[in-house]
C-alpha positions in Angstrom: -0.3 -9.7 -13.4 0.8 -11.6 -10.2 0.1 -15.2 -9.0 -1.1 -14.1 -5.6 -2.7 -11.2 -3.6 -2.3 -11.8 0.1 -4.4 -9.9 2.5 -3.0 -9.6 6.0 0.4 -9.9 7.3 0.4 -11.5 10.7 1.9 -15.1 11.4 -0.4 -16.6 8.7 0.3 -14.1 6.0 4.2 -14.1 6.6 4.2 -17.9 6.6 2.2 -18.1 3.3 4.3 -15.4 1.6 7.5 -17.4 2.4 6.0 -20.3 0.6 5.4 -18.1 -2.3 8.9 -16.6 -2.3 10.6 -19.9 -1.9 8.6 -21.2 -4.9 9.3 -18.2 -7.1 5.7 -17.0 -7.2 4.9 -13.3 -7.7 2.7 -11.7 -5.1 1.5 -8.4 -3.6 0.6 -8.1 0.1 -2.1 -5.7 1.6 -1.5 -5.0 5.3 -3.2 -2.1 7.2 -2.1 -3.3 10.7 -5.8 -3.3 11.8 -5.3 -6.6 13.6 -2.9 -6.5 16.5 -3.1 -10.0 17.9 0.1 -11.3 16.4 2.1 -8.2 17.3 1.1 -7.9 21.0 1.1 -11.7 21.8 3.6 -13.1 24.1 5.4 -14.8 21.2 5.7 -18.2 23.0 6.0 -21.5 21.3 5.2 -24.4 23.6 3.8 -27.8 22.5 2.1 -28.5 25.8 -1.3 -27.1 27.2 0.0 -26.5 30.7 -3.3 -26.3 32.4 -4.1 -30.0 31.7 -0.5 -31.4 30.7 -1.8 -32.4 27.3 -0.3 -32.0 23.7 -1.5 -29.2 21.7 -3.3 -30.2 18.5 -0.9 -31.9 16.2 2.0 -30.0 17.9 4.4 -33.0 17.3 4.0 -32.5 13.5 3.9 -28.7 13.6 6.9 -27.9 15.9 9.7 -29.3 13.7 8.1 -27.4 10.7 7.9 -24.3 12.7 11.5 -24.6 14.0 13.0 -25.0 10.6 10.7 -22.1 9.2 11.8 -19.6 11.7 15.5 -20.6 11.5 15.4 -20.2 7.7 13.6 -16.9 8.0 16.2 -15.4 10.4 18.9 -16.4 7.9 17.0 -14.9 5.0 16.3 -11.6 6.7 19.8 -11.5 8.5 18.1 -10.8 11.8 17.5 -12.7 15.2 14.0 -12.8 16.6 13.9 -16.5 18.0 15.1 -16.9 21.6 15.3 -20.4 23.0 14.0 -20.1 26.6 12.8 -22.7 29.1 9.2 -22.8 30.3 9.0 -23.6 33.9 5.5 -24.6 35.1 4.8 -23.7 38.8 3.2 -26.5 40.7 0.3 -25.7 43.1 0.5 -28.9 44.9 2.1 -32.4 45.2 -0.9 -33.8 43.3 0.0 -31.6 40.3 3.5 -32.9 40.4 2.1 -36.4 40.3 0.0 -35.5 37.3 3.1 -34.1 35.6 4.8 -37.5 36.0 1.8 -39.3 34.6 1.7 -37.1 31.6 5.5 -37.4 31.1 5.0 -41.3 30.7 2.7 -40.7 27.6 4.4 -41.5 24.4 3.6 -38.1 22.6 4.6 -36.1 25.7 7.8 -37.8 26.5 9.9 -35.4 24.3 8.5 -32.3 25.9 8.0 -32.9 29.7 11.3 -33.2 31.6 10.9 -35.7 34.5 13.6 -34.1 36.6 11.8 -31.5 38.6 13.4 -27.9 39.0 14.0 -26.3 42.3 13.2 -22.6 42.5 16.4 -20.5 43.0 14.8 -17.2 42.7 14.0 -15.8 46.1 11.7 -13.1 44.5 9.2 -15.7 43.3 6.6 -17.3 45.4 7.0 -21.0 44.6 5.7 -23.3 47.3 6.7 -26.5 45.4 8.9 -27.3 42.5 8.8 -26.5 38.8 8.2 -28.8 35.8 10.3 -27.9 32.8 8.9 -28.0 29.3 11.3 -28.7 26.5 11.5 -27.4 22.9 10.1 -24.0 24.0 11.0 -20.3 23.4 9.8 -16.9 22.4 9.5 -15.0 19.1 9.9 -11.3 19.1 7.0 -11.1 16.8 7.0 -7.3 16.4 10.5 -7.4 15.2 9.9 -10.3 12.9 6.9 -8.5 11.2 8.8 -5.2 11.0 11.8 -6.9 9.4 9.6 -8.8 6.9 7.6 -5.6 6.0 10.8 -3.9 5.4 11.9 -6.6 2.9 8.4 -6.5 1.2 8.6 -2.7 0.9 12.1 -2.9 -0.8 10.7 -5.5 -3.2 7.7 -3.2 -4.0 5.4 -6.0 -2.8 3.6 -4.2 0.2 0.6 -2.0 0.0 -0.4 -0.4 3.3 -4.0 0.6 2.5 -7.0 -1.2 3.6 -8.3 -3.8 1.2 -11.8 -2.9 -0.2 -13.8 -6.1 -0.8 -16.3 -4.2 -3.0 -13.6 -3.4 -5.5 -12.6 -7.1 -6.1 -13.8 -8.3 -9.4 -13.8 -12.1 -9.6 -13.6 -14.0 -12.9 -13.2 -17.6 -13.6 -9.4 -17.7 -13.9 -8.4 -14.2 -12.6 -9.3 -11.8 -10.0 -8.9 -8.0 -10.5 -8.3 -5.6 -7.7 -8.0 -1.9 -9.0 -5.0 -2.3 -11.4 -3.8 -5.7 -10.0 -4.6 -8.9 -11.7 -3.9 -12.2 -9.9 -4.6 -15.9 -10.2 -5.6 -16.2 -6.5 -6.4 -14.1 -3.4 -5.4 -15.6 0.1 -7.0 -13.9 3.0 -5.0 -14.1 6.2 -6.8 -11.4 8.3 -7.1 -13.0 11.7 -10.3 -11.6 13.5 -10.6 -9.1 10.7 -12.2 -12.0 8.8 -15.4 -11.1 10.4 -15.6 -8.0 8.1 -14.8 -10.1 5.1 -18.1 -10.8 3.1 -16.6 -13.8 1.4 -15.8 -15.8 4.7 -17.6 -14.2 7.6 -20.2 -17.0 7.5 -17.5 -19.1 9.3 -17.9 -19.7 13.1 -15.1 -17.5 14.4 -15.7 -16.5 18.0 -12.7 -14.4 18.7 -11.0 -14.2 22.1 -9.7 -10.8 23.4 -6.3 -11.0 25.2 -4.6 -8.3 27.2 -1.1 -8.2 28.4 0.9 -5.8 30.7 4.6 -5.2 30.6 6.3 -4.6 34.0 9.6 -3.4 35.0 11.0 -5.4 38.1 14.5 -4.5 38.9 16.4 -7.2 40.6 14.0 -9.9 39.7 16.7 -11.3 37.2 14.6 -14.2 35.9 15.7 -15.7 32.6 13.0 -18.4 32.4 9.5 -18.1 31.2 7.4 -18.9 34.3 3.9 -20.3 34.0 1.5 -20.1 36.9 -2.1 -18.7 36.5 -0.3 -16.3 34.1 2.8 -16.4 31.9 5.8 -14.1 33.1 8.0 -13.7 30.0 11.5 -12.1 30.3 12.1 -9.4 27.7 15.5 -8.2 28.9 16.5 -5.0 30.6 14.3 -5.9 33.7 11.2 -5.9 31.6 8.6 -8.8 31.6 5.5 -9.3 29.7 2.6 -10.7 31.9 -0.5 -12.3 30.5 -2.8 -13.1 29.1 -6.4 -12.7 29.7 -9.2 -14.4 27.8 -12.5 -12.6 27.2 -15.0 -13.5 24.5 -17.5 -10.7 25.0 -15.3 -7.8 24.1 -14.5 -7.6 20.3 -12.0 -4.8 20.0 -8.3 -4.1 20.7 -9.0 -1.5 23.5 -7.3 -2.1 26.9 -9.5 -2.3 30.0 -9.0 -1.6 33.6 -10.8 -4.9 34.5 -8.1 -7.0 32.6 -5.3 -5.0 34.1 -6.6 -5.7 37.6 -7.1 -9.4 36.8 -3.4 -9.6 35.7 -2.2 -7.7 38.8 -4.1 -10.0 41.0 -2.7 -13.1 39.5 0.8 -11.6 39.4 0.8 -10.8 43.2 0.5 -14.6 43.8 3.8 -15.2 41.9 6.1 -12.1 42.6 7.5 -11.1 45.9 9.2 -7.9 44.7 8.2 -4.2 43.7 7.5 -3.7 40.1 6.0 -0.9 37.9 3.7 -1.3 34.9 5.2 0.3 31.8 2.7 -0.9 29.0 -0.6 -2.4 28.5 -1.9 -3.9 25.2 -4.7 -5.9 23.7 -5.6 -7.9 20.7 -8.3 -10.1 19.3 -7.3 -13.8 18.9 -8.9 -15.5 15.8 -10.3 -18.4 17.9 -13.0 -20.9 16.4 -15.8 -22.7 17.8 -14.4 -26.1 17.4 -10.7 -25.0 18.2 -9.4 -25.9 14.8 -8.0 -23.6 12.1 -10.0 -22.2 9.2 -8.2 -23.2 6.0 -9.3 -23.8 2.4 -11.2 -22.7 -0.7 -14.2 -20.5 -0.9 -17.4 -22.8 -1.7 -18.3 -20.6 -4.7 -15.2 -18.7 -5.9 -12.3 -21.2 -6.7 -9.6 -18.5 -6.6 -10.5 -17.1 -3.1 -8.6 -18.9 -0.2 -8.5 -18.6 3.5 -5.7 -19.1 6.1 -6.9 -18.3 9.6 -8.2 -19.3 12.9 -5.0 -20.4 14.8 -6.1 -19.0 18.0 -3.3 -18.7 20.6 -1.0 -21.2 18.8 -0.3 -19.3 15.7 3.4 -19.6 16.1 3.5 -23.3 15.8 0.5 -23.8 13.5 1.1 -21.0 10.9 4.2 -22.5 9.0 2.6 -25.9 8.9 -0.9 -24.7 7.8 0.6 -22.2 5.3 2.5 -25.0 3.6 -0.6 -27.2 3.6 -2.5 -24.5 1.9 0.1 -23.8 -0.7 0.2 -27.6 -1.5 -3.5 -27.5 -1.8 -3.5 -24.6 -4.2 -0.4 -25.4 -6.4 -0.3 -29.3 -6.1 -3.9 -30.2 -5.4 -3.0 -32.1 -2.3 -5.9 -32.4 0.2 -6.1 -30.4 3.4 -6.5 -32.0 6.8 -10.3 -32.5 7.1 -10.0 -31.1 10.7 -9.0 -27.7 9.4 -10.6 -27.5 6.0 -13.4 -24.9 5.9 -15.4 -27.4 3.9 -16.6 -28.7 7.3 -18.7 -25.7 7.5 -21.4 -25.2 5.0 -22.6 -21.5 4.3 -26.1 -20.6 5.2 
């Protein structure tokens, strides 16, 4: 008998498991690595939508929670996966610079948009104007984070790597039974895999396929994250991750030549140096029709729960939403109506 079964181990699953560990709850995790979005993502945390210079949804609430969460997780696992890096937004015109200053005057954006513009000092970048610097930004090495957390779960005998079979879940009033495991609650944190989940696939998840390439550019020597029409993210050892694309029609994790060419075309407008492509990856983001998370209790089964739908902002949303769900289950505190799945009635 355990308190929780957690299905999935991306950002949502890891954040929820940490709430369980810190509160001395017993739990078992199922993870078959079928969903790659969190692992292949750029790993950026950035509170500002840089296309429009607006604050991401509730980022001012979420970012402090996320910062504390990842610092404590590094200390617990005795590893380092959080790298503080500046994000420099390339301006395409004087008009964009003026819009930057207008945005920086807004109360909620003052803490994140530096009003001192940055001159380009890298001759291998095509920067006709200056940069705007975003504050409170960085990059998580998500693959290393997940590998480290999986390693701890394995040592604790809390990780099962097989695929979860929904047909074998027996739901009773006060307990759920899965094979030889009894639990008080099941929390599904499957990302786009939710579309195969018969308990929650009525929810309007659209999904957005994202592809990245990794390049080696010797001599570029750029230590900042550069945002133009794509992100250029330094990985060390002359490697940079470039992305990402957004496509709603493809619903798989298969890389495509079209996306690769799209990234190359955009990269050519930024780089003025030779490079080679050393990797290409894809994943399905769990995006939702109304651009809000999917969190809450199943409308029929009171011991089935969902933590999902973070789109491309999972790094900042996950720790905050996971704590909100834990408090809903254990303390009966209400969820934000914006993310509560009660806003969508099943057919």
